[in-house]
Backbone as CSV, one residue per row, in Angstrom:
resi,resn,N_x,N_y,N_z,CA_x,CA_y,CA_z,C_x,C_y,C_z
1,MET,-1.891,-23.743,-14.973,-0.323,-23.171,-15.030,-0.638,-21.679,-15.812
2,PRO,-0.402,-20.478,-15.387,-0.403,-19.644,-16.036,0.730,-19.325,-17.121
3,THR,0.203,-18.991,-18.369,1.113,-18.769,-19.483,1.452,-17.183,-19.997
4,ASP,0.319,-16.607,-19.025,0.693,-15.022,-19.127,0.631,-14.226,-17.823
5,ILE,1.422,-12.852,-17.676,0.804,-12.311,-16.214,0.670,-10.497,-17.004
6,LYS,-0.274,-10.275,-16.478,-0.908,-8.794,-16.861,-0.802,-8.052,-15.997
7,ILE,-0.607,-6.603,-16.394,-1.131,-5.623,-15.570,-1.900,-5.083,-15.151
8,LYS,-2.939,-5.176,-13.945,-4.030,-4.737,-14.326,-4.367,-3.054,-14.445
9,GLU,-5.118,-2.639,-15.360,-4.748,-0.945,-15.924,-6.313,-0.471,-15.646
10,THR,-6.030,0.894,-14.731,-7.284,1.838,-14.012,-7.589,2.733,-15.540
11,ASN,-8.650,2.818,-15.909,-9.284,3.576,-16.900,-10.208,4.332,-16.906
12,GLU,-10.762,5.305,-16.892,-11.214,6.539,-16.165,-12.833,6.166,-15.971
13,SER,-13.172,5.340,-16.490,-14.178,4.479,-15.670,-14.373,4.375,-14.425
14,HIS,-13.141,3.277,-14.735,-13.048,2.556,-13.148,-12.531,3.644,-11.679
15,GLN,-12.040,5.146,-12.331,-12.075,6.001,-11.845,-12.898,6.736,-11.261
16,LEU,-14.132,7.012,-11.986,-15.335,7.526,-11.835,-16.348,6.575,-10.823
17,ILE,-16.160,5.616,-11.022,-16.655,4.899,-9.912,-16.209,4.809,-8.594
18,GLU,-14.386,4.769,-8.559,-14.087,4.862,-7.172,-14.293,6.417,-6.821
19,GLU,-14.655,7.253,-7.694,-15.055,8.738,-6.743,-16.365,8.734,-6.474
20,PHE,-16.937,8.133,-7.377,-18.455,7.955,-6.415,-18.694,7.425,-5.322
21,MET,-17.902,6.039,-5.343,-17.721,5.331,-3.633,-16.700,6.502,-2.949
22,LEU,-16.067,6.694,-2.924,-15.233,7.693,-1.848,-16.574,8.733,-1.369
23,LEU,-17.289,9.303,-2.365,-18.173,9.961,-1.922,-19.282,9.628,-1.348
24,ALA,-20.101,8.494,-1.815,-20.768,7.858,-0.791,-19.892,7.572,0.561
25,ASN,-19.291,6.891,1.152,-19.059,6.394,1.922,-18.454,7.748,3.295
26,ARG,-18.108,8.860,2.363,-17.826,10.125,3.085,-18.981,10.637,3.389
27,ILE,-20.158,10.784,2.516,-21.534,11.334,3.324,-22.013,10.866,4.560
28,VAL,-21.910,8.908,4.036,-22.690,8.130,5.087,-22.343,8.557,6.505
29,SER,-20.524,8.808,6.691,-20.118,9.013,7.934,-20.326,10.296,8.614
30,GLN,-20.165,11.356,7.351,-20.898,13.124,7.841,-22.093,12.867,8.534
31,HIS,-23.096,12.295,7.581,-24.306,12.142,7.495,-24.707,11.931,9.244
32,VAL,-23.748,10.628,9.735,-24.009,10.010,10.914,-23.665,11.326,12.430
33,ASN,-22.430,11.842,12.028,-21.987,13.118,12.797,-23.011,14.018,13.001
34,LEU,-23.212,14.745,11.997,-24.505,16.011,11.636,-25.580,15.720,12.617
35,GLU,-26.246,14.545,11.654,-27.884,13.888,13.254,-27.744,14.049,14.316
36,LYS,-26.000,13.636,15.115,-26.580,13.185,16.361,-26.583,15.089,17.648
37,LYS,-27.470,14.187,17.871,-28.131,15.766,19.284,-27.452,15.737,20.811
38,ILE,-27.728,14.834,21.363,-27.502,15.290,22.704,-26.363,13.863,23.225
39,GLU,-26.600,13.124,22.790,-25.734,11.979,22.848,-24.937,11.636,21.637
40,LYS,-23.202,11.210,21.434,-22.512,10.749,20.533,-23.379,9.407,19.633
41,THR,-23.505,9.590,18.217,-24.384,8.391,18.052,-22.839,7.203,17.455
42,PRO,-23.085,6.387,17.978,-21.683,4.686,17.829,-21.892,4.836,16.499
43,PHE,-20.896,4.332,15.765,-20.078,4.063,14.188,-19.302,3.697,13.944
44,ILE,-18.778,3.174,13.179,-17.490,2.567,12.490,-17.203,3.745,11.545
45,TYR,-15.998,3.981,11.816,-15.396,4.158,10.837,-13.839,4.130,10.436
46,ARG,-13.696,4.562,8.788,-12.252,3.995,8.459,-11.498,5.527,8.283
47,ILE,-10.118,5.424,9.836,-9.418,6.463,9.940,-7.932,6.103,9.489
48,HIS,-7.653,6.939,9.220,-5.926,6.722,8.582,-5.162,8.124,9.588
49,ASP,-4.611,7.850,10.564,-3.660,8.692,11.611,-2.519,9.345,10.783
50,LEU,-1.802,10.240,11.511,-1.204,11.402,10.583,0.046,10.287,10.792
51,PRO,1.021,10.670,9.861,2.502,10.182,9.669,3.524,10.588,10.763
52,SER,4.561,10.159,10.925,5.766,10.242,11.887,5.979,11.617,11.035
53,GLU,6.831,12.715,11.418,7.186,13.497,10.785,8.769,13.302,10.168
54,GLU,9.229,12.239,11.240,10.536,11.955,10.396,10.245,11.397,9.460
55,LYS,9.237,10.184,8.997,8.709,9.491,8.328,8.542,10.148,6.915
56,ILE,8.236,11.406,7.141,7.403,11.930,6.173,8.711,12.957,5.001
57,GLN,9.772,13.039,5.975,10.894,14.084,6.108,12.053,12.727,4.959
58,GLU,11.971,11.635,5.401,12.542,10.800,5.051,12.115,10.091,3.269
59,PHE,10.761,10.660,3.357,9.936,9.939,2.293,10.278,11.349,1.004
60,ALA,10.203,12.586,1.564,10.343,13.751,0.971,11.434,13.738,0.170
61,ARG,13.230,13.445,0.654,14.175,12.835,0.279,14.358,12.353,-0.773
62,PHE,13.443,10.693,-0.333,13.653,10.113,-1.452,12.943,10.040,-2.399
63,VAL,11.966,10.969,-2.603,11.357,10.847,-3.949,12.083,12.022,-4.731
64,GLN,12.322,13.090,-3.929,13.213,14.260,-4.328,14.496,13.258,-5.178
65,SER,14.820,12.390,-4.595,16.525,11.793,-5.319,15.964,11.471,-6.690
66,LEU,14.326,10.625,-6.980,14.154,10.422,-8.365,14.156,11.205,-8.826
67,GLY,13.856,12.093,-8.624,13.638,13.477,-9.735,11.906,14.178,-9.748
68,TYR,11.010,13.581,-8.382,10.053,14.470,-7.761,10.078,15.392,-6.706
69,TYR,8.909,15.944,-6.527,9.002,16.989,-5.495,7.748,16.388,-4.904
70,PHE,8.253,16.486,-3.473,6.813,16.318,-2.342,7.324,18.038,-1.280
71,ASN,6.159,18.453,-1.342,6.682,19.594,-0.112,6.181,18.653,1.743
72,ALA,7.183,18.552,2.201,6.951,17.797,3.572,6.222,18.753,4.370
73,SER,6.411,20.564,4.209,6.111,21.297,4.947,4.609,21.918,4.551
74,ALA,4.136,21.433,3.716,2.715,21.999,3.451,1.893,21.812,4.651
75,ALA,0.852,22.527,4.415,-0.521,22.199,5.665,-1.000,21.558,5.161
76,ASN,-1.167,21.672,3.898,-2.679,20.224,3.344,-1.266,18.955,2.451
77,LYS,-0.974,17.966,3.368,0.179,17.275,3.056,-0.423,16.397,2.457
78,SER,-2.044,15.872,2.776,-2.279,15.120,2.250,-2.867,15.489,0.516
79,ARG,-2.703,16.504,-0.153,-3.431,17.608,-1.292,-1.939,17.112,-2.045
80,GLU,-0.755,17.319,-1.316,0.608,17.023,-1.574,1.067,15.592,-1.948
81,LEU,0.366,14.578,-1.282,1.152,13.520,-1.329,-0.179,12.997,-3.211
82,GLN,-1.333,13.456,-3.006,-2.072,12.999,-4.312,-1.176,13.427,-5.633
83,LYS,-0.785,15.070,-5.516,-0.279,15.432,-6.334,1.109,14.547,-7.211
84,LEU,1.815,14.366,-5.748,2.962,13.136,-6.437,2.641,11.955,-6.824
85,LEU,1.418,11.576,-6.595,1.315,9.886,-6.694,0.602,10.186,-8.139
86,GLU,0.195,10.996,-8.169,-0.593,11.341,-10.019,0.361,11.821,-10.752
87,ALA,1.857,12.496,-10.239,3.080,12.840,-11.049,3.794,11.162,-11.587
88,GLY,3.654,10.545,-10.222,4.285,9.567,-10.799,3.781,8.104,-11.446
89,GLY,1.947,8.256,-11.498,1.489,7.408,-12.500,2.508,7.092,-13.925
90,SER,1.641,5.733,-14.116,1.907,5.493,-15.576,3.467,5.746,-15.596
91,THR,4.290,5.524,-15.003,5.791,5.772,-14.820,6.521,4.408,-14.216
92,GLU,7.711,4.101,-14.646,8.098,3.145,-14.146,8.603,3.053,-12.554
93,GLU,8.595,3.942,-12.249,8.925,4.563,-10.781,7.920,4.670,-9.642
94,GLU,6.429,4.371,-10.577,5.262,4.613,-10.136,5.309,3.076,-8.664
95,ALA,5.449,1.529,-8.730,5.279,0.757,-8.067,6.427,0.909,-6.832
96,VAL,7.528,1.957,-6.945,8.265,1.914,-5.978,7.548,3.392,-5.176
97,ILE,7.339,4.348,-5.852,6.874,5.346,-4.809,5.417,5.323,-4.001
98,ASN,4.540,4.257,-4.052,3.495,4.050,-4.173,3.798,3.002,-2.752
99,GLU,4.966,2.323,-3.032,5.587,1.141,-1.773,6.182,2.236,-0.751
100,ILE,6.823,3.035,-0.864,7.524,3.694,-0.297,6.699,5.018,0.501
101,ALA,5.538,4.931,-0.107,4.754,5.987,0.082,3.986,5.598,1.481
102,ILE,3.538,3.954,1.318,2.734,3.302,2.090,3.789,3.141,3.291
103,ARG,4.485,2.558,3.282,5.981,2.437,4.006,5.323,3.586,5.543
104,SER,5.571,5.094,4.430,5.903,6.275,5.633,4.502,6.243,6.240
105,MET,3.624,5.855,5.825,2.266,6.175,6.470,2.026,5.556,7.287
106,ALA,0.835,5.622,8.197,0.365,5.260,9.572,-0.519,3.649,8.457
107,LYS,-0.965,2.726,9.236,-1.987,2.477,8.647,-3.507,2.351,9.144
108,ALA,-4.357,2.319,8.050,-5.238,2.794,7.364,-6.257,1.415,8.820
109,ILE,-7.132,1.709,10.064,-7.950,0.796,10.545,-9.276,1.559,10.357
110,TYR,-9.798,0.352,11.363,-11.365,0.583,11.860,-11.285,0.888,13.173
111,SER,-12.364,1.709,13.252,-12.119,2.593,14.757,-13.943,3.309,14.924
112,THR,-14.292,3.034,16.171,-15.381,3.802,16.396,-14.853,5.428,17.033
113,GLN,-13.748,5.602,16.963,-13.299,7.055,17.548,-13.153,8.174,16.042
114,ASN,-13.510,8.378,15.270,-13.025,9.650,14.494,-12.020,10.300,14.484
115,ILE,-10.725,9.905,13.767,-10.041,11.414,13.460,-9.616,11.446,12.017
116,GLY,-10.797,11.318,11.575,-10.769,11.504,9.982,-9.662,10.378,8.894
117,HIS,-9.197,10.652,8.143,-8.787,9.788,7.036,-7.688,10.386,6.436
118,TYR,-6.366,10.549,7.145,-5.215,11.637,6.395,-4.874,11.385,4.957
119,GLY,-4.908,10.091,4.228,-4.427,9.583,3.217,-5.373,10.774,1.850
120,LEU,-6.866,10.151,2.694,-7.771,10.934,1.521,-8.130,12.006,1.604
121,GLY,-7.596,12.878,2.883,-7.670,14.390,3.268,-9.322,14.304,3.570
122,PHE,-10.293,13.391,4.470,-11.342,13.562,4.630,-11.509,13.807,5.882
123,LYS,-11.730,14.759,6.874,-12.419,14.702,8.160,-13.265,13.591,8.512
124,TYR,-14.479,13.327,8.033,-15.667,11.976,8.103,-15.069,10.868,7.333
125,TYR,-15.344,9.907,6.759,-14.510,8.655,6.172,-15.206,7.283,6.917
126,SER,-15.775,6.509,6.197,-16.347,5.040,6.543,-16.272,4.346,5.312
127,HIS,-16.783,2.916,5.757,-16.464,1.687,4.867,-17.885,1.277,4.612
128,PHE,-18.721,1.951,3.561,-20.401,1.729,3.557,-20.685,0.697,2.088
129,THR,-19.995,1.244,0.809,-20.361,0.522,-0.215,-19.926,-0.753,-0.708
130,SER,-18.996,-1.754,0.492,-19.647,-2.967,-0.191,-19.993,-4.187,0.820
131,PRO,-21.177,-4.338,1.442,-21.730,-4.750,2.158,-21.309,-6.752,2.049
132,ILE,-21.532,-6.541,0.797,-21.249,-8.095,0.239,-19.995,-8.584,0.609
133,ARG,-19.063,-8.147,0.674,-17.743,-8.217,1.067,-16.998,-8.352,2.300
134,ARG,-17.540,-6.838,2.788,-16.662,-6.187,4.032,-17.549,-6.362,5.355
135,PHE,-17.346,-6.761,5.997,-17.933,-6.827,7.344,-18.406,-5.533,7.879
136,PRO,-17.520,-4.393,7.776,-17.381,-3.325,8.639,-18.886,-2.847,7.673
137,ASP,-18.685,-2.806,6.376,-20.075,-2.024,5.652,-21.147,-2.610,6.089
138,LEU,-21.477,-4.060,6.190,-22.771,-4.984,6.571,-23.148,-3.880,8.206
139,ILE,-22.186,-3.307,9.123,-22.713,-3.113,10.361,-23.351,-1.382,10.055
140,ALA,-22.129,-0.653,9.372,-22.595,0.300,8.750,-24.121,0.298,8.463
141,HIS,-24.226,-0.208,7.307,-25.891,-0.745,7.357,-27.018,-0.818,8.353
142,LEU,-26.684,-2.009,8.726,-27.182,-2.255,10.274,-27.233,-1.044,10.939
143,LEU,-26.385,-0.507,11.337,-26.440,0.788,12.119,-27.265,2.154,11.661
144,ILE,-27.074,2.265,9.885,-27.974,3.337,9.763,-29.436,3.314,9.755
145,HIS,-29.926,1.538,9.243,-30.890,1.136,9.698,-31.450,1.281,10.575
146,ASN,-30.901,1.321,11.765,-31.477,1.476,13.399,-31.632,3.008,12.967
147,TYR,-30.634,4.020,12.875,-30.588,5.214,13.060,-32.043,5.911,12.820
148,ILE,-32.095,5.074,11.208,-33.312,6.286,10.287,-34.565,5.409,10.585
149,SER,-34.493,4.460,11.229,-35.789,3.314,11.531,-35.976,3.975,13.065
150,LYS,-35.660,5.007,13.888,-35.662,5.205,15.133,-35.677,4.589,15.890
151,GLU,-35.394,3.433,15.730,-35.186,2.031,16.735,-34.601,2.425,18.198
152,ALA,-35.349,2.219,19.386,-34.680,2.579,20.674,-33.781,2.519,21.023
153,LYS,-33.684,1.043,21.065,-32.179,0.311,21.152,-31.502,-0.062,20.117
154,SER,-30.362,-0.080,20.091,-29.586,-0.390,18.673,-28.564,-1.878,19.661
155,LYS,-28.732,-2.951,18.850,-28.027,-3.685,19.079,-26.510,-4.001,19.089
156,PHE,-26.024,-2.778,18.513,-24.329,-2.495,18.803,-24.428,-1.437,19.797
157,GLY,-23.726,-1.722,20.925,-23.069,-0.943,21.910,-21.693,-0.476,21.531
158,TRP,-21.246,0.480,22.105,-19.748,0.565,21.907,-18.910,-0.156,22.498
159,LYS,-18.860,-0.692,22.924,-18.012,-2.306,23.498,-18.035,-2.942,22.423
160,ARG,-18.842,-3.506,21.835,-19.470,-4.267,20.814,-18.966,-3.840,19.236
161,LEU,-19.105,-2.882,18.744,-18.699,-1.710,17.806,-16.769,-2.391,18.098
162,GLU,-16.033,-1.696,19.115,-14.961,-1.627,19.297,-14.499,-3.428,18.983
163,ASP,-15.066,-4.258,19.834,-14.428,-5.485,18.943,-14.204,-5.484,17.664
164,ILE,-15.847,-5.306,16.963,-15.745,-5.273,15.620,-14.783,-4.817,15.095
165,CYS,-14.378,-3.466,15.383,-13.553,-2.895,14.817,-11.891,-3.351,14.712
166,GLU,-12.067,-3.736,15.809,-10.416,-4.456,16.305,-10.257,-5.880,15.002
167,HIS,-11.293,-6.767,15.328,-11.178,-7.857,14.738,-11.295,-7.932,12.907
168,SER,-12.125,-6.660,12.656,-11.918,-6.676,11.084,-10.951,-6.301,10.922
169,SER,-10.275,-5.434,11.368,-8.989,-4.877,11.045,-7.812,-5.756,11.166
170,LEU,-7.859,-7.047,11.900,-6.951,-7.863,12.256,-7.591,-8.593,10.989
171,MET,-8.697,-8.968,10.358,-8.803,-10.077,9.291,-8.704,-9.681,7.941
172,GLU,-8.087,-7.922,7.658,-8.101,-7.276,7.045,-6.922,-7.547,6.344
173,ARG,-5.714,-7.525,7.525,-4.265,-7.967,6.976,-4.175,-9.102,6.849
174,ASN,-4.544,-9.632,7.299,-4.902,-11.289,6.832,-5.066,-11.718,5.422
175,ALA,-6.507,-11.280,5.114,-6.760,-11.095,3.592,-5.403,-10.787,2.807
176,ILE,-5.439,-9.803,2.689,-4.303,-8.667,2.104,-2.862,-9.534,1.977
177,ASN,-2.193,-10.082,2.980,-1.145,-11.014,3.156,-1.517,-12.432,2.453
178,ALA,-3.170,-13.299,2.476,-3.857,-14.161,1.764,-3.623,-13.709,-0.003
179,GLU,-4.045,-12.504,-0.007,-3.676,-11.775,-1.640,-2.823,-11.808,-2.030
180,ARG,-1.642,-11.654,-1.739,-0.107,-11.609,-1.920,0.334,-12.840,-1.740
181,LEU,0.308,-13.828,-1.143,0.899,-14.992,-1.431,0.125,-15.536,-2.510
182,SER,-1.368,-15.482,-2.558,-1.773,-15.977,-3.740,-1.243,-15.882,-5.214
183,ILE,-0.749,-14.642,-5.405,-0.170,-13.474,-6.405,1.415,-14.333,-6.694
184,LYS,1.951,-14.394,-5.732,3.081,-14.734,-5.242,3.345,-16.061,-5.809
185,LEU,2.406,-17.123,-5.461,2.598,-18.575,-6.167,2.292,-18.850,-7.580
186,LYS,2.016,-17.778,-7.916,1.465,-17.693,-9.506,2.654,-17.377,-10.401
187,GLN,2.661,-16.186,-9.202,4.290,-15.490,-10.229,5.057,-16.838,-10.587
188,ILE,5.253,-17.518,-9.177,6.726,-18.100,-9.035,6.087,-19.475,-10.103
189,GLU,5.060,-19.905,-10.568,4.528,-20.965,-11.558,5.283,-20.673,-12.435
190,TYR,4.829,-19.255,-13.124,5.223,-18.726,-14.256,6.696,-18.420,-14.489
191,LEU,7.390,-18.204,-13.616,8.724,-18.244,-14.066,9.835,-19.210,-14.002
192,LYS,9.054,-20.391,-12.976,9.797,-21.501,-12.697,11.056,-22.002,-14.390
193,ASN,9.875,-21.852,-15.242,10.324,-22.368,-16.432,10.679,-21.921,-17.355
194,LYS,11.425,-20.280,-16.834,12.369,-19.280,-17.585,13.268,-18.865,-16.905
195,ILE,14.105,-19.930,-16.393,15.843,-19.796,-15.760,16.219,-19.370,-16.839
196,GLY,17.325,-18.499,-16.652,18.426,-18.035,-17.572,18.020,-16.544,-18.382
197,GLU,16.783,-16.629,-18.312,15.786,-15.875,-19.403,16.419,-14.412,-18.355
198,THR,16.056,-13.175,-19.147,16.665,-11.681,-18.635,15.329,-10.839,-18.796
199,PHE,15.154,-9.919,-17.642,14.042,-8.882,-17.717,14.484,-7.988,-16.912
200,ASN,13.689,-6.493,-17.262,14.189,-5.543,-16.958,13.137,-5.081,-15.365
201,GLY,13.874,-4.673,-14.666,13.130,-4.336,-13.309,13.546,-2.687,-12.840
202,VAL,12.858,-3.219,-11.642,12.969,-1.516,-10.882,13.606,-2.133,-9.205
203,ILE,14.978,-1.519,-8.983,15.089,-2.223,-7.830,13.858,-2.250,-6.493
204,SER,12.813,-2.277,-5.683,12.428,-2.139,-4.804,12.109,-2.213,-3.491
205,GLY,13.370,-2.827,-2.947,14.009,-3.052,-1.652,15.177,-3.097,-1.810
206,ILE,15.426,-2.273,0.017,17.396,-2.436,0.413,17.256,-3.019,1.475
207,THR,18.654,-4.521,1.694,18.541,-4.954,3.209,19.691,-4.887,3.515
208,HIS,20.400,-5.519,4.346,21.691,-5.684,4.173,22.149,-6.806,4.148
209,PHE,21.463,-7.863,3.559,21.839,-9.344,2.777,21.544,-9.456,1.479
210,GLY,20.635,-7.862,0.914,20.558,-7.876,-1.181,19.875,-6.554,-1.325
211,ILE,19.176,-6.565,-2.853,18.281,-5.893,-3.007,17.168,-6.624,-3.829
212,PHE,15.673,-5.981,-3.687,14.695,-6.736,-3.889,14.512,-6.367,-5.305
213,ILE,13.880,-6.537,-6.432,14.016,-6.428,-7.511,12.394,-6.763,-8.113
214,GLU,11.758,-5.576,-8.566,10.553,-6.003,-9.354,10.537,-6.117,-10.810
215,LEU,10.171,-6.836,-11.022,10.050,-7.213,-12.718,9.073,-6.135,-13.149
216,SER,9.333,-5.334,-14.337,8.479,-4.220,-15.141,7.337,-4.770,-15.405
217,SER,7.264,-6.048,-16.469,6.471,-6.663,-16.757,5.257,-7.684,-16.446
218,ASN,5.830,-8.208,-15.013,4.881,-8.536,-14.467,4.854,-8.413,-12.953
219,LEU,5.268,-7.873,-12.663,5.767,-7.614,-10.883,5.932,-8.146,-9.785
220,ALA,6.852,-9.112,-10.663,7.063,-10.213,-9.940,8.046,-9.337,-8.871
221,GLU,9.022,-10.360,-7.677,9.685,-9.483,-6.665,10.432,-10.763,-6.838
222,GLY,11.633,-10.370,-6.700,12.914,-11.640,-6.147,13.711,-10.670,-5.767
223,LEU,15.095,-11.238,-5.690,16.546,-10.995,-4.573,17.358,-11.416,-5.309
224,ILE,18.340,-10.111,-5.509,19.436,-10.190,-5.587,20.302,-9.900,-4.334
225,HIS,20.904,-11.081,-3.632,22.038,-11.653,-2.957,23.618,-11.119,-2.745
226,LEU,23.468,-10.252,-1.351,24.980,-8.886,-1.923,26.451,-9.515,-2.101
227,ARG,26.103,-10.903,-1.337,27.301,-11.915,-2.296,27.130,-12.257,-3.306
228,ASP,26.102,-12.169,-4.449,26.598,-12.168,-5.975,26.840,-11.123,-6.130
229,LEU,27.151,-10.182,-6.065,27.663,-8.575,-6.519,29.142,-8.760,-5.906
230,GLU,29.765,-9.335,-7.248,31.090,-10.089,-7.129,32.516,-8.720,-7.313
231,ASP,31.684,-7.771,-7.666,32.675,-6.506,-8.431,33.116,-5.855,-7.107
232,ASP,32.320,-5.730,-6.147,33.007,-5.018,-5.148,32.079,-5.826,-3.588
233,TYR,32.817,-4.918,-2.340,31.799,-4.803,-1.256,31.015,-4.208,-1.169
234,TYR,29.863,-4.529,-1.054,28.339,-3.551,-0.600,28.216,-3.385,0.933
235,THR,27.352,-2.331,1.356,27.006,-2.357,2.072,25.796,-1.329,2.564
236,LEU,24.883,-1.624,3.384,23.765,-1.159,3.672,23.955,0.638,3.758
237,ASP,23.345,1.260,3.228,22.920,2.697,3.925,21.207,3.083,3.851
238,GLU,21.019,2.901,4.928,19.286,2.984,5.065,19.028,4.577,5.170
239,LYS,19.875,5.470,5.248,19.300,7.009,4.985,19.045,7.127,3.437
240,SER,19.578,6.672,3.068,19.464,7.481,0.940,19.039,5.889,0.761
241,TYR,18.490,4.568,1.426,17.103,3.425,0.316,18.580,3.015,-0.318
242,SER,19.922,2.378,0.179,20.944,2.199,-1.524,22.098,1.537,-0.371
243,ILE,22.255,0.506,-1.360,23.638,0.345,-0.962,24.697,0.700,-1.499
244,ILE,26.230,0.794,-1.519,26.957,1.475,-2.231,28.551,0.226,-1.475
245,GLY,29.095,0.585,-2.489,30.433,-0.575,-2.864,31.899,0.729,-2.091
246,SER,32.357,-0.336,-1.206,33.367,0.011,-0.466,34.401,0.843,-1.361
247,THR,34.934,0.241,-2.574,35.807,0.390,-3.294,35.681,1.539,-4.337
248,ASN,34.582,0.435,-5.414,34.403,1.858,-6.547,33.214,2.676,-5.825
249,GLU,32.669,3.075,-4.969,31.756,3.656,-4.477,30.168,3.853,-5.475
250,LYS,30.355,2.462,-6.127,28.905,2.646,-6.783,27.957,2.553,-6.356
251,GLN,26.473,3.243,-6.110,25.658,2.873,-5.324,24.519,2.492,-6.817
252,TYR,23.337,1.398,-5.479,22.221,1.118,-6.219,21.579,1.501,-5.203
253,ARG,20.455,2.254,-5.886,19.293,3.021,-5.068,18.041,2.293,-5.104
254,LEU,16.977,2.549,-3.879,15.803,2.130,-4.345,15.141,2.759,-5.831
255,GLY,14.371,2.502,-6.551,13.631,2.679,-7.646,15.079,2.832,-8.860
256,ASP,16.127,2.330,-8.488,17.028,2.307,-9.708,16.452,1.214,-10.951
257,LYS,16.778,1.843,-12.473,16.223,0.738,-13.441,17.340,-0.121,-13.518
258,VAL,17.189,-1.459,-13.303,18.020,-2.663,-13.845,17.775,-3.152,-14.832
259,LYS,18.900,-4.609,-15.582,18.290,-5.562,-16.068,18.908,-6.504,-15.258
260,VAL,18.026,-7.372,-14.955,18.852,-9.162,-14.791,18.297,-9.936,-15.416
261,GLN,18.744,-11.282,-14.782,18.933,-12.694,-15.327,17.907,-13.531,-14.082
262,LEU,17.276,-14.442,-14.626,16.582,-15.122,-13.739,17.666,-16.375,-13.154
263,LYS,18.121,-16.351,-11.949,18.631,-17.338,-11.374,18.258,-18.806,-11.100
264,SER,17.123,-18.453,-10.670,17.053,-19.568,-9.493,15.293,-19.432,-9.189
265,VAL,14.439,-20.652,-8.602,12.814,-20.326,-8.336,12.682,-21.587,-7.559
266,ASN,12.576,-21.050,-6.419,12.208,-22.032,-5.299,10.540,-22.629,-4.620
267,GLU,9.896,-23.460,-5.238,8.705,-23.310,-4.828,8.035,-23.531,-3.553
268,GLU,9.107,-24.183,-3.151,9.073,-24.541,-1.605,9.121,-23.120,-0.882
269,LYS,10.149,-22.630,-0.853,10.726,-21.240,-0.162,9.824,-20.759,-0.690
270,ARG,9.164,-20.360,-1.213,8.517,-19.048,-2.153,9.534,-17.869,-2.677
271,GLU,10.561,-18.743,-3.011,11.855,-17.392,-3.217,12.230,-17.450,-4.822
272,ILE,12.470,-15.875,-5.631,13.275,-15.857,-6.991,14.445,-15.344,-6.462
273,ASP,14.827,-15.469,-7.090,17.087,-15.234,-7.197,17.222,-14.335,-8.320
274,PHE,17.491,-13.458,-8.231,18.200,-13.336,-9.973,19.689,-12.732,-9.496
275,THR,20.465,-12.771,-10.864,21.678,-11.978,-11.409,21.410,-10.955,-11.855
276,LEU,22.528,-9.718,-11.367,22.347,-8.159,-11.908,23.807,-8.659,-13.324
277,LEU,22.617,-8.044,-14.245,23.713,-7.882,-15.250,24.144,-6.608,-15.682
């Protein structure tokens, strides 16, 4: 049984290691491309496509409502995004800004066709640094070995690599979902004996049936049903990421800080419900 939940902090040494890993991944994929002569060299890339213009404009409007600036018309949007994430770091809005940024972006996947990585701003990028835990990294190592040793016939043709990319992208999504669920289950175990206690949180999601709250102390996420907001009848405004009262015109927006009381925890349904204070 969990006795406490702490948010993992990233310090400068973590960031330094991350920069080295990014550089290694970048150099490896760039080397494969620059070494190609007559025939294009098969390889596995980590790619990230451009976001849609509509989503990026919506994202710019949203962060502006939180007091931040993002230039949706900038030529180098990747750099603008990095500056925004740095500005929002270590603030209560950080998790919400990161979440909406992820929703606004395309999904990063594995592919044999290199289109670059939009989020990182890299023209060449692969996953190479974790062959112990990621299959695409292991394949990248094997491919590099083949090219360095000048083996005449690679065991990985285009079709096989494309199948590996598709499979690896699917398994990655499954792993992310499993990780999120494992964390959710431990958060539920931790909170189930704290019914009635109050917490500070941030509105992390808005739907037609309620607002999702992420607790600031442990990042557990639960729901306030609209039917439990008895002071007015609230409706969803999708464009402003908010719900608005029909009579008092009170507004609850994504990213707003709130204080909530833990109403109930349902382990079987994996649900956490709050009431607004």
